[in-house]
C-alpha positions, -999 to +999 in steps of 0.1 A: +145+097-028+141+067-042+114+057-075+098+029-057+078+022-089+108+012-107+112-026-104+098-056-101+059-062-083+047-097-072+015-105-077+007-142-069-013-143-105+005-127-126+042-134-113+069-104-114+052-075-130+067-038-138+048-010-126+028-003-161+012-037-157+002-030-123-018-007-135-030-025-168-046-049-141-060-029-118-077-012-151-086-048-163-102-055-129-121-023-130-130-030-167-140-064-159-171-057-135-172-018-142-209-014-117-189-025-090-177-009-057-143-009-057-119+001-027-077+004-030-057+009-002-017+004+007+000-008+033+036-015+044+053-038+065+089-046+075+114-070+084+128-068+119+169-064+110+191-037+111+188-027+074+154-043+068+130-046+034+101-031+030+070-047+014+044-023+004+014-040-007-014-022-032-048-038-025-073-031-049-108-046-034-143-052-057-169-052-028-180-081-018-164-100-041-125-106-032-097-088-050-063-089-059-029-072-042+006-065-057+035-063-037+065-044-041+098-050-011+122-018-010+155-027+002+179+002+010+216-003+003+243+008+033+207+027+055+203+014+085+173+010+111+179+007+147+146+008+162+113-003+155+099+037+157+123+043+125+108+012+106+072+019+112+077+056+099+098+045+072+068+020+065+041+047+063+061+071+044+067+044+018+029+034+020+016+070+017+045+078-013+036+047-033-004+056-027-001+095-041+014+080-068-013+054-078-041+080-067-022+104-095-019+078-122-052+060-110-070+095-115-052+106-150-051+073-165-079+051-155-111+072-143-116+087-179-119+054-198-143+034-170-173+057-169-189+062-137-160+043-121-172+037-084-135+042-067-129+047-027-088+051-023-090+070+008-070+046+030-037+036+043-034+005+067-003+010+092+013-011+110+004+000+146-021-006+172-025+002+207-013-027+223+024-033+222+052-013+210+038+005+184+010+020+209+029+055+214+033+061+179-002+061+170-011+096+170+023+108+148+013+080+122-024+089+115-006+125+110+017+117+090-011+097+065-035+123+071-009+150+064-003+130+029-046+133+025-054+099+035-073+084+067-058+056+085-067+028+095-047+009+122-044-024+140-070-050+141-086-029+109-051-026+085-049-056+069-030-046+043-001-038+065-005-065+087-018-094+068-009-090+033+025-070+033+036-090+069+031-125+053+060-111+027+080-095+049 
């Protein structure tokens, strides 16, 4: 299994930073306005080549005040994805894997340092919807997300996958 926290993440303000810096930036963002309500969501998209790359987006929202995002491009060497179903399932798998890691690190390293942190971390955004090629995959994708302990958002509500990650695919 690929260590998806290894390597660089992109943030439009900070540029390329490593995973520990991503966690620090999230912590500082929460700490700036600890009285606010925060939401963390993840989503992934992929390019359409046989050997695609997968931008995984970590989106941190401060309700009513915008947010920040961090993006990790994952590229497999010598692994081909021959159809859109394989790519979509990999997108969801990577989103869930990153979400579990981030959620664990926030719970273990950040929550205790910010008393009364109001944080919702329950959604994974998937690049599937009721129209187009992905409509037959909705149950499978939602089941994979729920099986990892999260709730699914699909198009048109899945902005972390369909807007943030898509912009970098």
